[in-house]
N, C-alpha and C positions, 0 to 999 in steps of 0.2 A: 504494500499499499504505500510506503514510503516513496516509491519510485513513480507512482502513479500520477497523471496529471488531473488535478481537481478541475471540475466543471464549475466555476464559481458562479456563473448564470444560472446554472441549474440549480444549485444549492440556494441561491437568491429566489428563485420562482418557488421553490419546495417549502421554503421558510414558513413554519407555522406562526400565524397571527399576522395582521396587516402590516406591511411595511412598503412604502414608497421611498424613492430618490428624487430630490428635488434640487434645481439650480440655487445659487444665493438668491436669484430673481424670482424663485418660487415657480418655476416652470417644471413640469413633470417630465423627468428623464425615464424612469421604470417604476414598475410596480409588480409586487408579487401575486400568485394566485388567489391568495386568501384576500388581498386587499381589494381586488377587481370584484371577487365573488360577494364580498360582503358590503362593499360599497355600492354594488350594483352598476358598475362601470365597465366598460370594455377597455382594452389596451388603446384603441384608436382614439376612444373618448377622453384619455388621460395624457399619454405621452406628447410633449410637444406643447400642451395647453397651460395657461397660467392656472394655479390652485384655486382662487377664489373666484373665477370664471367657471370652473366645474363644479365647486361647492360654494354658492353665496349663501348669505344668511337668508333665512326664511322671511319674505317681505310681508307675511300676516303676523309676525310675532314682533311687536315695537320694542321689545325688551331683548331681542336677539342679540347676543355678543360674540357668537363662535369666530366670525372673521376677526374682529378686533383681538380677541384673546389669542388666537393662533397666530396672527401675525405678529405680535408683539413677542411671543415665545420664539418664533423663527427668527426674529430679527435680533433677538438677545444672542442667539447661538451664531449667528453671523458676525456680530459684533465682538464677541468675546472668545469664540472658539471653544465654548464648554456646553456640555449637555444641559438640557432645560426640562424638567418635568413639570407638566401641566395639572392643575387641578382637574377633578371631574367636570366636564363640559356637556352641557347641552346642545348640541348641533343639529337641526334638523336638516333632513336630505329630501331633495325633489326627486320624484319618481321619474324616470326617462320614459315609461311606456304611457305615463299619464302626467303631462306636463301641468304644473299649477297645483299638483298634489303633492303635499309634504308629509312625512313620516316622522314623528318625534323619535329622535335617538340620543342616546348618552355615550359618551366616549372619553377614554383615559389616555392621554396622547404623550409621548416622550420624544423629544427632537434632539438629534445628535449631529455634531458636525464629522465630516471628512477633510482632512487637511490635506493640502499639497504640499510639494518639497520646500516651497519657501514658507510653509506655516500659515498660509491662509487658507480659509474655507473654500472648498472648491464644490463640495456637494453637502446636501441635507439629508440624513437618515430621518424619516417620519414614521415612527412605529405607533399604531393606534390599536388599543384595547377596546372592542365594542361590548358595552357593558349593560345595554338596553334591557335584555330580557332578565338579567340578573337583577336589575333595579326593580323591575314589574314583579318577578318572583318573590322577592323578599317580602312582599306585602300581604302573601297567603293568598288562596284561590279566589277569594271573593272579589279581588281587585281593588276594592275601596282603601284598603290599609296600604296596597301598593303605591297608590296616588300619593297618601300622605308621606309615605316614607320618601318617595320621590323627590316630592317639593321638599321636604326637610334636608335631605342629602344634597340636593341642587342648591339650595339656600346656603347651606353650610360651606359647599364647595366655592360658591362665588364669592362669599364673604373671606373664606382663606385666599382666595387669588387676590381680591381686592387689598387685602392687608400685606401681602408679599410684594404687590406692584408698588405700594407706597414706601416699603422697605427697600425694594430697589432703587426708586427714585432717590429716597433720602443717601442712601450710600453712593449712588452715581454723583450726588451733588457734593458730597464730601470729598470723593475721589477727584471730581474736576477742581476743587478749590486748593485740595492738597497738592496736586501736579503744578497748579498756577503757582502756588506758593513756592515749592521745589525750584520751579523755573526761574522764578525772580530771585531767590537766594543764591542759587548756583551762578558761578562766573560764566559769562560767555566765552566761549573758545577764542583766545586771543594770539598773536605772535608772541613767543618767549625769546626775543631778542632774534637772532639769526637762525634759530633752530626750529625744528619741525616737530609739531605735536599735534595729535588727534584725539577728541573726546567724544565719547559716545555715553548716552544716559538711556537705558530702556525700562519704563516701569513694568511692574510684574502684571502679569494676565490676571482679570478679576477685579470687580468692584471694591473687593475689601482689602486688597493688599497693596496698597500706595505705603511704601516704607521710607526711611529715611537715609537712603545712601547718598552720598556727598563726595565732591572732589574739590581740589584747589590748585591752583599754579600760581607761583609768584615770582617776580624777578627778585633776586637777594643783592642786598648792597654789597659791594666790593668784588671785583672782578667778573668771569663769565660763568655766574651759577645761578640755578633756577630751583626752587623748592618745589617738589610734587607730592600730593597727598590723597589719600582717599579714606572714607571712614563710612561707618554703618552703624545706625542707630537702632536699638532695640524698640520693637513695636510698630505701630502702623498708623496711618492716618494723619490728621492735622497736627496731633500731639507730636508725633515723630517728626513731621516735617518742620516745626518749629524748632524742636530741640537741635535738629541738624544746622539750621540755619546759625544758632548760636555758637555751636561747636566750630563749625566751618571758619566763621568770622573770628573767633577766639584765636584759633591756629594760625589763621593768616597774618593777625597781628603780631602774635608771639614769633612767628618765623623771621619776621624782620628785624627782631631786636636781640635774638639770642645767640649763641656760639654753633649750634649744631641741631640736628633733627632729634636727639634724645632731650635736650633742654626744652625744646618747643613741646613735646608730649609730656615733660613734666609741668611745665606751665598749663597745658590743657587739662592735665589729669587734677590739678589743685582746681582749676575752674570747673570741671565737670562735678566735682563733689558738692558744688553750689546750686546746680541745675538740675531742677527736679525732672525725671526721665533719662539722664544722662548716664546712669549707673550702667556699668557692664557694655557701654557701646565700644566699639573697636576702632582703631585708626593706624595708619602707618606713614611715615613721613620719610621723603627722601630728599637729599640735597645733591645736585648734580653739579660736579665742578668739572668743566671742559678743560680748562687750563691744566689742571692736575690729572684729569682722566681717570676720575674716582666718583662713584657713589657712595654717599655716607647715608645710614639709614637706621631707624629706630621702629620698633612695633608695639603696638599695643593690643595684642591678641587677635591681630588681623592676619587674613592669608598672605604668605610672602610674595614681594614683587617677584617679576620673572626678568632676568636680565638676558637678553638673547645676544650672544657674541656674535662677531662678525664671521666666525669660521661654523655657526650654526648651532654650537653647545648653547643649552639653556641652563642658567645658574638661579636657583631659588635663593633669595636673599632672606634667610632664616637664622642668622647667627645672633640677632638682636631683639629677640621677641620676649615680652614681659605680659603679664594678664591685663585684660581689659582695663579700662578707665574706670577709677573709682572702686576697683574691686579689692584693693588691700584694704586692710584694717587701718594702717598707717601709711602716709606718703613715703615713697622711697625713690631715689633717684634711678631713671630708666638706661638699659644699657645701649651703646651704639657701636655699629661696625661699619667697615668698608669693603667696597669691591671694586677692582680695577677695570678698565674697559679700553678697547681700541677703537678707532674710527670705524664707523660702519655698524657698530653694536646698536640695539633697541631696548628700553627699559618700557616694561609694562606693568601697570598699576591697575587693580580690579577690586571689585567687592565680591562676596561669597556667591552672588547670584550666576555668575559666570562658571563658577567650578563645583558648586555643590549640589547634589541630587538626593532627594529623599531616598532612605534605605540604602544609600552608597556611601564608602568611606571617603573623605575629602581626597586622600592620596589618589583615588582613581580618576579625581577631577583635575588633579594637579598634573597626572601623567597625560590626560588628555590634552591639557594647555601646553605641555613640553612638546608633544607630538605635533600639534597644529602650527605651534611656533617654528618648530624645524622645518615645517612644510612650506611654511610661506616666509621663509628667512630672508629672502631677496625683496620682499615688497615694502613699500614706502609706508609712513604710519598711517595714512588715512586708508590705503588699501588693505593693510594688517588688521586695523580695527575692524572694519566690515568684513574681514574673513573670520576672524575670532567670533564675533557674535552669530555670523552663519553655522560654523562649525561647532561652535560650544553650546549654543542656546538650544533647548528643546523644540521641536517643529511648532508645536502649539504654545510657544512662550513660556518664560520661566515663572515661578509661583513667588520668586522674590526679584526686587530691584536689582538691577545690573549698572554699575557705574565703571566705565573703564577708560584709561588713558595710556596711550601710546606715545613714547617719545624718541625720536630718532637721535642717536648719540654719535 
């Protein structure tokens, strides 16, 4: 059986239960046998047609909301790339043989995305369970109890869907505000002297996952030097975005007056102890000295920067790592280390959204990062930044924010 070619078209046609495939524009691409049989439509009446031309609302029911509810669910799937389960729906269906005659029907739909190579939704799987007979049977043989039960279940389902819709809108508003706040507080990419740098920021997928990842680039006084940092705030939403802004600003200011990255993190650690929500946040600070051909660095519990040498070798800067900000009971000086580089090297700083996966050790993510860097070692910073996001992030998008800085050395 392992060598047999599976007829997936045949499998789809034989799937138990009603399943249809739609384009993101809600045009039918295919439907299995159960879908056609239970909906009373042939393949010719479905494929190539717009969903709501085939199944419009019952014009005789002023309270009909099937089209609105189903359209909202499918739109969420297209926008988020995530599955959406709907509350029980009453959605009447017009008879093909007797136009103008509508049958009262109840459905329990689930909509799921099919993602393309670029992570975008290319198809929608519309799976429907027809529960009309179950709704009627639960009320007993007389039928009168069934009508009461139907009305009660339908009312509760509609109430639940309305509550869910309000919650979705509230979370969407918070996400929009948090993203705007993050964008306003993060520095716009700008030239760092004569050197090349690329910056990327990718918010997490899903309305509830706006986090507090941040980055900073600052031209340091005295010589051809630049400070580059990234950090990650614990938590989500507006609170995390606010803490992120405070920590980034504090580190940016400290970097201009201290003698090295370890001292900059010392200052940030003291400051974080006075900021509610900044406990256990992580950060890494690097100072690039082009005249001395070295990178000084210090890390507060953050994934190590990657130094891609000109010969393709990848060195993780992990010799000066301490606990996250504010994690110690008492303040202590942080360690600092240096790494040498030659012309043509590249420095990459990132947050954990780039390398961490649920259920996977971070070492696996670091190995993936090293392999990707080696594969694209001849790329310029802009091209390399795009390649890293394409190769490292899941097709459906990461569940954590990702900040990325690539500096050509």
